[in-house]
KOLVEX-313851 format. One record per residue: residue number from 1; x, y, z of N, C-alpha, C in turn. Coordinates in steps of 0.1 Angstrom, whole numbers, m for minus. Atoms other than C-alpha are relative to their C-alpha. Layout:
<rs>
+-----+-------+-------+-------+-------+-------+-------+-------+-------+-------+
! num !  n.xx !  n.yy !  n.zz ! ca.xx ! ca.yy ! ca.zz !  c.xx !  c.yy !  c.zz !
+-----+-------+-------+-------+-------+-------+-------+-------+-------+-------+
! NUM !     X !     Y !     Z !     X !     Y !     Z !     X !     Y !     Z !
...
+-----+-------+-------+-------+-------+-------+-------+-------+-------+-------+
</rs>
This chain:
<rs>
+-----+-------+-------+-------+-------+-------+-------+-------+-------+-------+
! num !  n.xx !  n.yy !  n.zz ! ca.xx ! ca.yy ! ca.zz !  c.xx !  c.yy !  c.zz !
+-----+-------+-------+-------+-------+-------+-------+-------+-------+-------+
!   1 !     3 !   m15 !     0 !   574 !   303 !   303 !   m14 !     2 !     7 !
!   2 !    12 !    m3 !    m7 !   548 !   317 !   326 !   m11 !     6 !    m9 !
!   3 !    11 !    m5 !     8 !   513 !   325 !   313 !     1 !    15 !    m2 !
!   4 !     0 !   m15 !     0 !   516 !   362 !   323 !    11 !     5 !    m9 !
!   5 !   m11 !    m5 !     9 !   549 !   365 !   304 !    m4 !    m2 !   m15 !
!   6 !     4 !     2 !    14 !   534 !   351 !   272 !   m11 !     9 !    m5 !
!   7 !    12 !    m8 !     3 !   502 !   371 !   273 !     0 !    13 !     8 !
!   8 !    m2 !   m12 !    m8 !   511 !   406 !   284 !   m14 !     8 !     1 !
!   9 !    12 !    m7 !    m2 !   483 !   429 !   297 !    m3 !     9 !   m11 !
!  10 !     6 !    m8 !    11 !   462 !   447 !   271 !     4 !    m6 !   m14 !
!  11 !    m1 !     6 !    13 !   476 !   426 !   242 !   m11 !    m9 !    m3 !
!  12 !    11 !     9 !     5 !   450 !   408 !   222 !     5 !   m11 !    m8 !
!  13 !    m6 !    12 !     7 !   459 !   373 !   211 !   m11 !   m10 !    m3 !
!  14 !     9 !    10 !     4 !   441 !   345 !   193 !     7 !   m13 !    m3 !
!  15 !    m5 !    13 !     2 !   447 !   308 !   192 !   m12 !    m9 !    m5 !
!  16 !    10 !    10 !     5 !   426 !   283 !   171 !     3 !   m13 !     6 !
!  17 !    m1 !    14 !    m5 !   420 !   250 !   189 !    m4 !   m10 !   m10 !
!  18 !     5 !     9 !    11 !   402 !   235 !   159 !    m8 !     8 !   m10 !
!  19 !     7 !    m7 !    10 !   389 !   246 !   126 !    m3 !    m9 !   m12 !
!  20 !     4 !     9 !    11 !   369 !   226 !   100 !   m14 !    m6 !     3 !
!  21 !    13 !     6 !     0 !   338 !   206 !    94 !    m2 !    m9 !    12 !
!  22 !     1 !     9 !   m11 !   346 !   183 !   123 !     0 !     7 !    14 !
!  23 !     0 !    m7 !   m13 !   347 !   210 !   150 !     8 !    13 !    m1 !
!  24 !    m6 !   m13 !     0 !   356 !   246 !   156 !     0 !     6 !    14 !
!  25 !    m2 !    m7 !   m13 !   369 !   264 !   187 !    12 !     9 !    m1 !
!  26 !   m10 !   m11 !     0 !   389 !   296 !   191 !     1 !     6 !    14 !
!  27 !    m2 !    m7 !   m13 !   404 !   312 !   222 !     6 !    14 !    m3 !
!  28 !    m5 !   m14 !     1 !   409 !   350 !   224 !     4 !     4 !    14 !
!  29 !    m7 !    m3 !   m13 !   432 !   362 !   252 !     4 !    14 !     1 !
!  30 !    m6 !   m13 !    m3 !   440 !   395 !   268 !     3 !     0 !    15 !
!  31 !    m4 !     0 !   m14 !   459 !   398 !   301 !    m3 !   m14 !     6 !
!  32 !     3 !    12 !    m7 !   445 !   372 !   325 !   m13 !    m6 !    m3 !
!  33 !    13 !     4 !     4 !   412 !   368 !   308 !     0 !    m6 !   m15 !
!  34 !     2 !     6 !    13 !   401 !   347 !   278 !   m14 !    m4 !    m3 !
!  35 !    13 !     4 !     4 !   370 !   339 !   258 !     2 !   m12 !   m10 !
!  36 !     0 !    11 !     9 !   362 !   307 !   240 !   m11 !     3 !   m10 !
!  37 !    10 !    m3 !    11 !   344 !   313 !   206 !    m3 !   m14 !    m6 !
!  38 !     5 !    14 !     5 !   324 !   281 !   197 !     7 !   m11 !     8 !
!  39 !    m5 !    12 !    m7 !   330 !   247 !   213 !    m5 !   m12 !    m7 !
!  40 !     4 !    11 !     8 !   327 !   222 !   186 !     9 !   m13 !     1 !
!  41 !    m8 !    12 !    m4 !   352 !   197 !   201 !    m3 !    m3 !    15 !
!  42 !     3 !     4 !   m14 !   350 !   178 !   234 !     7 !     9 !    10 !
!  43 !    m6 !    m7 !   m11 !   358 !   193 !   267 !    15 !    m5 !     2 !
!  44 !   m13 !     5 !    m1 !   388 !   170 !   269 !     9 !     6 !   m10 !
!  45 !    m8 !    m6 !    11 !   401 !   183 !   236 !     3 !    15 !     3 !
!  46 !    m2 !   m14 !    m4 !   396 !   219 !   247 !    11 !     2 !    10 !
!  47 !   m10 !    m1 !   m10 !   416 !   214 !   278 !    14 !    m5 !    m5 !
!  48 !   m13 !     5 !     5 !   444 !   194 !   261 !     6 !    10 !   m10 !
!  49 !    m5 !    m9 !    10 !   447 !   219 !   232 !     4 !    13 !     6 !
!  50 !    m4 !   m12 !    m7 !   447 !   249 !   255 !    13 !    m2 !     8 !
!  51 !   m13 !     3 !    m7 !   475 !   233 !   276 !    11 !     0 !   m10 !
!  52 !   m10 !     0 !    10 !   494 !   226 !   244 !     4 !    13 !    m5 !
!  53 !    m3 !   m13 !     4 !   492 !   262 !   235 !     5 !     9 !    11 !
!  54 !    m5 !    m8 !   m11 !   503 !   274 !   269 !   m11 !     8 !     7 !
!  55 !    12 !    m7 !    m5 !   468 !   286 !   279 !    m6 !    m7 !    13 !
!  56 !     6 !     5 !   m12 !   452 !   282 !   313 !   m15 !     0 !    m1 !
!  57 !    15 !     1 !     1 !   416 !   269 !   312 !    m7 !     9 !    10 !
!  58 !     7 !    m9 !   m10 !   408 !   289 !   343 !     0 !    14 !    m4 !
!  59 !     0 !   m14 !     5 !   415 !   321 !   324 !   m13 !     3 !    m8 !
!  60 !    12 !    m2 !     8 !   383 !   315 !   304 !   m11 !     6 !     8 !
!  61 !    10 !    m7 !    m7 !   355 !   338 !   314 !   m14 !    m2 !    m7 !
!  62 !    12 !     2 !     7 !   328 !   328 !   289 !     1 !    m6 !   m13 !
!  63 !     0 !     7 !    13 !   318 !   310 !   257 !   m10 !     8 !    m9 !
!  64 !     9 !    m7 !    10 !   305 !   329 !   227 !    m3 !   m10 !   m11 !
!  65 !     4 !    10 !    10 !   285 !   308 !   202 !    m5 !     8 !   m13 !
!  66 !     4 !    m6 !    13 !   281 !   317 !   165 !   m13 !    m5 !    m5 !
!  67 !    12 !     6 !     5 !   253 !   293 !   157 !    m1 !   m15 !     6 !
!  68 !     3 !    13 !    m7 !   238 !   259 !   168 !     4 !   m12 !    m7 !
!  69 !    m4 !    12 !     6 !   253 !   235 !   143 !    10 !    m8 !     8 !
!  70 !    m8 !     8 !    m9 !   271 !   206 !   159 !    15 !     2 !    m1 !
!  71 !   m15 !    m2 !     1 !   306 !   214 !   146 !     4 !    13 !     7 !
!  72 !    m3 !   m12 !    m8 !   303 !   246 !   167 !    m4 !    m2 !    15 !
!  73 !     5 !     1 !   m14 !   286 !   233 !   199 !     1 !   m14 !     6 !
!  74 !     0 !    15 !    m4 !   294 !   195 !   202 !     5 !    m1 !    14 !
!  75 !    m5 !     1 !   m14 !   314 !   201 !   234 !    m5 !    10 !    10 !
!  76 !     4 !   m11 !    m8 !   295 !   230 !   247 !    m6 !    m3 !    14 !
!  77 !     6 !     3 !   m12 !   274 !   214 !   274 !    10 !    m4 !    11 !
!  78 !   m10 !     5 !   m10 !   302 !   195 !   291 !    10 !    11 !     4 !
!  79 !   m10 !   m10 !    m3 !   327 !   223 !   288 !    m6 !    11 !     9 !
!  80 !     6 !   m10 !    m8 !   303 !   249 !   302 !    m2 !    m4 !    14 !
!  81 !     3 !     5 !   m13 !   293 !   227 !   331 !    13 !    m3 !     8 !
!  82 !   m12 !     3 !    m7 !   328 !   215 !   340 !     8 !    12 !     4 !
!  83 !    m8 !   m12 !    m3 !   345 !   249 !   338 !    m9 !    11 !     6 !
!  84 !     9 !   m10 !    m5 !   314 !   267 !   351 !     0 !    13 !    m7 !
!  85 !     0 !   m12 !     9 !   313 !   291 !   322 !   m13 !     5 !    m5 !
!  86 !    12 !    m5 !     6 !   285 !   314 !   311 !     1 !    m1 !   m15 !
!  87 !     1 !     1 !    14 !   273 !   310 !   275 !    m7 !    12 !    m6 !
!  88 !     6 !   m12 !     6 !   265 !   339 !   252 !    m4 !    m4 !   m14 !
!  89 !     5 !     4 !    13 !   243 !   334 !   221 !   m11 !    10 !    m4 !
!  90 !    11 !    m8 !     5 !   218 !   353 !   199 !   m13 !    m4 !     7 !
!  91 !    13 !     3 !    m6 !   184 !   355 !   216 !    m8 !   m10 !    m8 !
!  92 !     9 !     8 !     9 !   167 !   339 !   186 !     6 !   m15 !     0 !
!  93 !    m6 !    14 !     1 !   192 !   309 !   187 !     1 !    m6 !    14 !
!  94 !    m2 !     5 !   m14 !   192 !   304 !   225 !    m7 !   m13 !     2 !
!  95 !     8 !    12 !    m2 !   165 !   278 !   225 !     5 !   m12 !    m8 !
!  96 !    m5 !    11 !     9 !   182 !   258 !   197 !    12 !    m7 !     7 !
!  97 !   m12 !     6 !    m7 !   212 !   251 !   221 !    m5 !   m11 !     9 !
!  98 !     6 !    10 !    m9 !   189 !   231 !   244 !     9 !    m3 !    12 !
!  99 !    m9 !     2 !   m12 !   212 !   236 !   274 !    m8 !    m2 !    13 !
! 100 !     7 !     3 !   m13 !   203 !   223 !   309 !     0 !    13 !     8 !
! 101 !     3 !   m12 !    m8 !   191 !   248 !   335 !    12 !     4 !     8 !
! 102 !   m12 !    m4 !    m9 !   224 !   247 !   355 !    11 !     7 !    m8 !
! 103 !   m10 !    m8 !     7 !   243 !   264 !   327 !    m5 !    15 !    m1 !
! 104 !     4 !   m14 !     0 !   242 !   302 !   329 !     0 !     5 !   m15 !
! 105 !     1 !    m3 !    14 !   229 !   314 !   295 !    m4 !    15 !    m1 !
! 106 !     2 !   m14 !     3 !   230 !   350 !   283 !    m4 !     2 !   m15 !
! 107 !     4 !    m2 !    14 !   212 !   361 !   251 !     3 !    15 !    m3 !
! 108 !    m2 !   m14 !     5 !   220 !   392 !   230 !    m7 !     2 !   m13 !
! 109 !     5 !    m4 !    13 !   207 !   410 !   200 !    11 !     3 !    m9 !
! 110 !   m11 !    m3 !    10 !   230 !   410 !   170 !    m1 !    15 !    m4 !
! 111 !     0 !   m14 !     2 !   241 !   445 !   163 !     2 !     9 !    12 !
! 112 !    m1 !    m7 !   m12 !   242 !   455 !   199 !    13 !    m4 !     8 !
! 113 !   m13 !     4 !    m7 !   278 !   455 !   214 !    m2 !    m2 !    15 !
! 114 !     0 !     2 !   m14 !   284 !   443 !   249 !    14 !    m2 !     5 !
! 115 !   m13 !     3 !    m6 !   314 !   440 !   273 !     0 !   m12 !     8 !
! 116 !    m1 !    12 !    m7 !   326 !   408 !   287 !    15 !    m2 !     4 !
! 117 !   m14 !     2 !    m6 !   357 !   404 !   310 !    10 !     9 !    m6 !
! 118 !    m9 !   m10 !     5 !   373 !   435 !   296 !     1 !     0 !   m15 !
! 119 !     1 !     0 !    15 !   366 !   426 !   259 !   m13 !     8 !    m4 !
! 120 !    12 !    m5 !     7 !   343 !   446 !   237 !    m4 !   m10 !   m11 !
! 121 !     5 !    11 !    10 !   321 !   421 !   217 !   m11 !     6 !    m8 !
! 122 !    10 !    m5 !     9 !   302 !   431 !   186 !    m5 !   m12 !    m8 !
! 123 !     6 !    11 !     9 !   280 !   403 !   172 !    m8 !     6 !   m11 !
! 124 !     8 !    m5 !    11 !   265 !   408 !   138 !    m4 !   m12 !    m9 !
! 125 !     6 !    11 !     8 !   243 !   387 !   115 !     8 !    m3 !   m13 !
! 126 !    m6 !     5 !    13 !   257 !   366 !    86 !   m10 !   m10 !    m6 !
! 127 !    10 !     9 !     7 !   237 !   346 !    60 !     5 !   m15 !     1 !
! 128 !    m4 !    14 !    m1 !   239 !   309 !    69 !   m13 !    m8 !     4 !
! 129 !    12 !     8 !    m2 !   213 !   281 !    71 !    m1 !    m6 !    14 !
! 130 !     2 !     4 !   m15 !   209 !   281 !   109 !    m9 !    11 !     6 !
! 131 !     8 !    m9 !    m7 !   190 !   300 !   135 !     8 !    12 !     4 !
! 132 !    m6 !   m13 !    m4 !   203 !   336 !   135 !    15 !    m1 !     2 !
! 133 !   m15 !     1 !    m1 !   240 !   329 !   128 !     6 !    14 !     1 !
! 134 !    m7 !   m12 !    m1 !   264 !   356 !   138 !    15 !    m2 !    m2 !
! 135 !   m15 !    m1 !    m1 !   301 !   366 !   134 !     3 !    10 !    11 !
! 136 !    m4 !    m8 !   m11 !   320 !   385 !   160 !    12 !     9 !    m3 !
! 137 !   m12 !    m8 !    m2 !   343 !   415 !   163 !     3 !     0 !    15 !
! 138 !    m5 !     1 !   m14 !   363 !   412 !   195 !    11 !    10 !     2 !
! 139 !    m9 !   m11 !    m1 !   382 !   443 !   207 !     6 !     2 !    14 !
! 140 !    m7 !    m4 !   m13 !   406 !   454 !   234 !    10 !    11 !    m3 !
! 141 !   m10 !   m11 !     1 !   424 !   487 !   237 !     2 !     4 !   m15 !
! 142 !    m1 !    m5 !    14 !   416 !   497 !   201 !     5 !   m10 !   m10 !
! 143 !    m4 !    11 !     9 !   427 !   464 !   186 !   m12 !   m10 !    m2 !
! 144 !    12 !     7 !     4 !   402 !   443 !   167 !     3 !   m13 !    m7 !
! 145 !     0 !    13 !     7 !   398 !   407 !   157 !   m14 !    m3 !    m5 !
! 146 !    12 !     4 !     6 !   371 !   395 !   133 !    m1 !   m15 !    m2 !
! 147 !     2 !    15 !     2 !   358 !   359 !   135 !   m12 !    m1 !    m9 !
! 148 !    11 !     0 !    10 !   337 !   353 !   104 !     0 !   m13 !    m8 !
! 149 !     1 !    12 !     8 !   329 !   318 !    92 !   m14 !    m4 !    m1 !
! 150 !    13 !     6 !     3 !   299 !   298 !    80 !   m10 !    11 !    m5 !
! 151 !     9 !    m9 !     7 !   284 !   323 !    56 !     1 !    m3 !   m15 !
! 152 !     1 !     4 !    14 !   272 !   316 !    21 !     2 !    11 !   m10 !
! 153 !    m1 !   m11 !     8 !   274 !   351 !     8 !     5 !    12 !     8 !
! 154 !    m6 !   m11 !    m7 !   289 !   385 !    16 !   m10 !    12 !    m1 !
! 155 !     9 !   m11 !    m1 !   267 !   414 !    27 !     8 !    13 !     3 !
! 156 !    m7 !   m13 !    m3 !   276 !   451 !    30 !     3 !     1 !    15 !
! 157 !    m3 !     0 !   m14 !   274 !   447 !    68 !    12 !    m7 !     3 !
! 158 !   m12 !     8 !    m2 !   300 !   420 !    67 !    13 !     8 !    m4 !
! 159 !   m12 !    m8 !     4 !   324 !   442 !    47 !     3 !    12 !     9 !
! 160 !    m2 !   m12 !    m8 !   318 !   473 !    68 !     6 !    m4 !    14 !
! 161 !    m5 !     5 !   m13 !   325 !   453 !   100 !    15 !    m4 !    m1 !
! 162 !   m13 !     5 !     0 !   356 !   435 !    89 !    11 !    10 !    m5 !
! 163 !   m10 !   m10 !     3 !   373 !   466 !    75 !     7 !     6 !    12 !
! 164 !    m6 !    m6 !   m12 !   380 !   476 !   111 !    11 !    m9 !     6 !
! 165 !    m8 !     9 !    m7 !   401 !   446 !   119 !    14 !     0 !    m4 !
! 166 !   m14 !     3 !     2 !   438 !   441 !   123 !     2 !   m15 !    m3 !
! 167 !    m1 !    15 !     2 !   433 !   403 !   123 !   m13 !    m5 !    m4 !
! 168 !    13 !     7 !     4 !   407 !   382 !   105 !     2 !   m15 !     1 !
! 169 !     2 !    15 !     1 !   397 !   346 !   110 !   m12 !    m2 !    m9 !
! 170 !    10 !    m1 !    11 !   379 !   341 !    77 !    m2 !   m13 !    m6 !
! 171 !     3 !    12 !     6 !   362 !   312 !    61 !     5 !    m1 !   m14 !
! 172 !    m3 !     4 !    14 !   378 !   297 !    30 !    m4 !   m15 !    m1 !
! 173 !     6 !    13 !    m2 !   356 !   266 !    29 !     4 !   m10 !   m11 !
! 174 !    m1 !    10 !    10 !   359 !   250 !    m5 !     5 !     6 !   m13 !
! 175 !    m3 !    m3 !    14 !   373 !   251 !   m40 !   m12 !    m5 !    m9 !
! 176 !    12 !     4 !     7 !   343 !   250 !   m64 !     2 !   m12 !    m9 !
! 177 !    m3 !    12 !     8 !   359 !   225 !   m88 !     1 !   m12 !     8 !
! 178 !    m1 !    12 !    m9 !   368 !   201 !   m60 !   m14 !    m4 !     6 !
! 179 !    13 !     3 !    m5 !   333 !   204 !   m46 !    m9 !    m6 !   m10 !
! 180 !     9 !     6 !    11 !   315 !   197 !   m79 !     5 !   m14 !    m4 !
! 181 !    m5 !    13 !     3 !   338 !   168 !   m86 !     1 !   m10 !    11 !
! 182 !    m2 !     8 !   m12 !   338 !   155 !   m51 !   m11 !   m10 !     3 !
! 183 !     9 !    11 !    m4 !   318 !   128 !   m32 !   m13 !     4 !     6 !
! 184 !    13 !    m4 !    m6 !   290 !   149 !   m18 !   m12 !    m2 !    m9 !
! 185 !    12 !     0 !     8 !   255 !   143 !   m29 !    m4 !    13 !    m6 !
! 186 !     2 !   m13 !     7 !   242 !   169 !   m54 !    m8 !    10 !     9 !
! 187 !     8 !    m9 !    m9 !   217 !   183 !   m28 !     9 !     7 !    10 !
! 188 !   m10 !    m6 !   m10 !   246 !   189 !    m3 !     9 !    10 !    m7 !
! 189 !    m8 !   m10 !     8 !   267 !   205 !   m30 !    m7 !    13 !    m2 !
! 190 !     8 !   m12 !     2 !   239 !   229 !   m37 !    m2 !     8 !    13 !
! 191 !     1 !    m7 !   m13 !   235 !   237 !     0 !    13 !     7 !     3 !
! 192 !   m13 !    m6 !    m3 !   272 !   244 !     4 !     2 !    13 !    m9 !
! 193 !    m2 !   m11 !     9 !   272 !   267 !   m27 !   m11 !    11 !     1 !
! 194 !    12 !    m9 !    m1 !   239 !   285 !   m17 !     4 !    13 !     7 !
! 195 !    m3 !   m12 !    m7 !   237 !   320 !    m4 !     0 !    m1 !    15 !
! 196 !     0 !     3 !   m14 !   232 !   305 !    30 !     9 !   m12 !     4 !
! 197 !    m9 !    11 !    m3 !   260 !   279 !    28 !    13 !     4 !     5 !
! 198 !   m14 !    m3 !    m4 !   298 !   284 !    29 !     7 !     8 !   m11 !
! 199 !    m7 !    m7 !     9 !   322 !   307 !    12 !    10 !    m9 !    m7 !
! 200 !   m11 !     7 !     7 !   344 !   293 !   m16 !    13 !     8 !     1 !
! 201 !   m12 !    m8 !     0 !   380 !   303 !   m19 !    m1 !    13 !    m8 !
! 202 !     1 !   m12 !     8 !   371 !   327 !   m47 !    m8 !    11 !     7 !
! 203 !     9 !    m9 !    m7 !   343 !   343 !   m27 !     8 !     7 !    12 !
! 204 !    m8 !    m5 !   m12 !   366 !   346 !     4 !    11 !     9 !    m5 !
! 205 !   m10 !    m9 !     5 !   393 !   361 !   m17 !    m5 !    14 !    m4 !
! 206 !     6 !   m13 !     3 !   370 !   388 !   m30 !    m4 !     8 !    12 !
! 207 !     3 !    m6 !   m13 !   359 !   395 !     5 !    12 !     6 !     6 !
! 208 !   m13 !    m5 !    m6 !   395 !   398 !    17 !     5 !    12 !    m8 !
! 209 !    m5 !   m12 !     8 !   403 !   422 !   m12 !    m8 !    12 !     4 !
! 210 !     9 !   m12 !    m3 !   373 !   444 !    m2 !     3 !     5 !    14 !
! 211 !    m2 !    m5 !   m14 !   383 !   446 !    35 !    14 !     3 !     4 !
! 212 !   m14 !    m2 !    m4 !   421 !   446 !    35 !     4 !    14 !    m1 !
! 213 !    m5 !   m14 !    m1 !   433 !   480 !    46 !    14 !     0 !     5 !
! 214 !   m14 !    m1 !    m4 !   467 !   493 !    57 !     3 !    m5 !    14 !
! 215 !    m2 !     5 !   m14 !   461 !   482 !    93 !    m1 !   m15 !     1 !
! 216 !     1 !    15 !    m1 !   455 !   445 !    84 !    14 !    m6 !     1 !
! 217 !   m13 !     7 !    m3 !   483 !   423 !    98 !     0 !   m14 !    m3 !
! 218 !     0 !    15 !     1 !   472 !   387 !    96 !   m14 !    m5 !    m4 !
! 219 !    12 !     7 !     4 !   445 !   365 !    80 !     1 !   m15 !     3 !
! 220 !     0 !    14 !    m3 !   437 !   331 !    94 !   m10 !    m7 !    m8 !
! 221 !     9 !     7 !     9 !   421 !   308 !    68 !    m6 !   m11 !     7 !
! 222 !     7 !     9 !    m9 !   394 !   289 !    85 !   m10 !    m9 !    m7 !
! 223 !    12 !     9 !     4 !   368 !   261 !    81 !     3 !    m6 !   m13 !
! 224 !    m3 !     6 !    12 !   386 !   245 !    52 !    m6 !   m14 !     0 !
! 225 !     6 !    13 !     2 !   367 !   214 !    39 !    12 !   m10 !    m2 !
! 226 !   m10 !    10 !     3 !   389 !   183 !    41 !    m2 !    m7 !   m13 !
! 227 !     3 !     7 !    12 !   372 !   168 !    11 !    m1 !     9 !   m12 !
! 228 !     3 !    m9 !    12 !   366 !   199 !   m11 !     9 !    12 !     0 !
! 229 !    m9 !   m11 !     0 !   396 !   221 !    m5 !    14 !    m5 !     4 !
! 230 !   m14 !     3 !    m5 !   434 !   221 !     2 !     6 !    13 !     3 !
! 231 !    m6 !   m13 !    m4 !   456 !   246 !    19 !     7 !     8 !   m11 !
! 232 !    m6 !    m7 !    10 !   475 !   254 !   m12 !    m9 !     9 !    m8 !
! 233 !    10 !    m7 !     8 !   444 !   265 !   m31 !    m5 !    12 !     8 !
! 234 !     5 !   m10 !    m8 !   431 !   285 !    m2 !    11 !    11 !     2 !
! 235 !   m11 !   m10 !    m1 !   465 !   303 !     3 !     2 !     8 !   m12 !
! 236 !    m1 !    m7 !    13 !   467 !   311 !   m34 !   m11 !    10 !    m1 !
! 237 !    11 !   m10 !     1 !   433 !   327 !   m33 !     1 !    12 !     9 !
! 238 !    m2 !   m11 !   m10 !   441 !   347 !    m2 !    12 !     9 !    m5 !
! 239 !   m12 !    m8 !     4 !   475 !   358 !   m16 !    m4 !     8 !   m12 !
! 240 !     4 !    m8 !    11 !   459 !   369 !   m49 !    m9 !    12 !     3 !
! 241 !     9 !   m11 !    m4 !   435 !   391 !   m30 !     7 !    12 !     5 !
! 242 !    m8 !   m10 !    m6 !   463 !   411 !   m15 !     9 !     7 !   m10 !
! 243 !    m8 !    m8 !     8 !   482 !   439 !   m32 !    15 !    m4 !     2 !
! 244 !   m14 !     3 !    m2 !   520 !   437 !   m36 !     5 !     3 !    14 !
! 245 !    m5 !    m3 !   m13 !   529 !   455 !    m4 !    m7 !    m8 !    11 !
! 246 !     8 !     9 !   m10 !   501 !   436 !    15 !     6 !   m14 !     0 !
! 247 !    m5 !    14 !     0 !   515 !   403 !     3 !    13 !    m2 !     8 !
! 248 !   m12 !     1 !    m8 !   548 !   411 !    20 !    m3 !     3 !    14 !
! 249 !     3 !    m5 !   m13 !   532 !   426 !    51 !   m10 !    m9 !     8 !
! 250 !    11 !     7 !    m7 !   501 !   405 !    59 !     4 !   m15 !     1 !
! 251 !    m3 !    14 !    m3 !   507 !   371 !    75 !   m13 !    m8 !    m4 !
! 252 !    10 !    10 !     3 !   486 !   342 !    61 !     3 !   m13 !     6 !
! 253 !    m1 !    13 !    m7 !   480 !   310 !    80 !   m12 !    m8 !    m2 !
! 254 !    11 !     9 !     1 !   458 !   280 !    73 !    m2 !    m6 !    14 !
! 255 !     4 !     6 !   m13 !   440 !   268 !   105 !    m3 !   m15 !    m3 !
! 256 !     1 !    15 !     1 !   440 !   230 !   111 !   m12 !    m5 !     8 !
! 257 !    10 !     7 !    m8 !   413 !   207 !   122 !     5 !    m5 !    13 !
! 258 !    m6 !     5 !   m12 !   437 !   192 !   147 !    10 !    11 !     5 !
! 259 !    m8 !   m11 !    m6 !   449 !   223 !   166 !     9 !    m5 !    11 !
! 260 !     2 !   m14 !     1 !   462 !   242 !   183 !     8 !     6 !   m11 !
! 261 !    m8 !    m7 !     9 !   474 !   267 !   158 !    10 !     9 !     7 !
! 262 !   m10 !    m9 !    m6 !   500 !   294 !   163 !    m7 !    11 !     8 !
! 263 !     5 !   m11 !    m8 !   495 !   322 !   188 !     3 !    13 !    m8 !
! 264 !     0 !   m12 !     9 !   487 !   354 !   168 !    m3 !    12 !     9 !
! 265 !     2 !   m12 !    m7 !   490 !   388 !   183 !    m8 !    10 !    m9 !
! 266 !     8 !   m10 !     8 !   464 !   414 !   172 !     5 !    14 !     4 !
! 267 !    m5 !   m13 !    m3 !   479 !   448 !   168 !    14 !     0 !     4 !
! 268 !   m14 !     0 !    m3 !   516 !   446 !   166 !     5 !    14 !     4 !
! 269 !    m4 !   m14 !    m4 !   534 !   475 !   184 !     8 !     7 !   m11 !
+-----+-------+-------+-------+-------+-------+-------+-------+-------+-------+
</rs>
């Protein structure tokens, strides 16, 4: 099937290439243009997984970075250089990427929307132990995707932004019991549970309950810890957060470390 047949003009679609503590990368597609959100896997894996999903790497128009931790930027330098892609990151975090001068780097101020290759991009701050971490709303033709991972607590800003979305890619990082009983050192357990760490299944479920409106169509459960969570527990927490009608209507899918995931359309006709 030809690329243009699978991704019709003005449709907004999302494919996760990788999600988890070993690497994160998401492709957002509309028409002949695509954006890569984070690049925590190698360039080789980006290309292989895009091909497996039926996506053309040459459709990529830029890379949006949420923050500078290695599971979000491990493949950034090589991917940006090989595909000649501009990189977009918060102004405060730009120096933390330490990119060579031959990579085109654009900095933005969180809270100030901008347009990129036909997409409307709204970055906004989230609480995480990094330099100015952001989440993104990405829109096209009135359809909105929210990508929100790596946050230790939920703010009013997060709730207000995510309420607008038809599709959410949302962190369900850990089960508290599994984390406390697991192999992590106590200091790391405290970091994960802190207000600037990662959302537990329970926290993510409460966030989902707060933002799930009648227009919500799908939730992609992201950044699951392989040691401190399991898909069944995350899905149960997400399902419990939805009302009866929503449980029947809203699609829930757990994203995998070894992608790609399913192709999800934002804004069903």
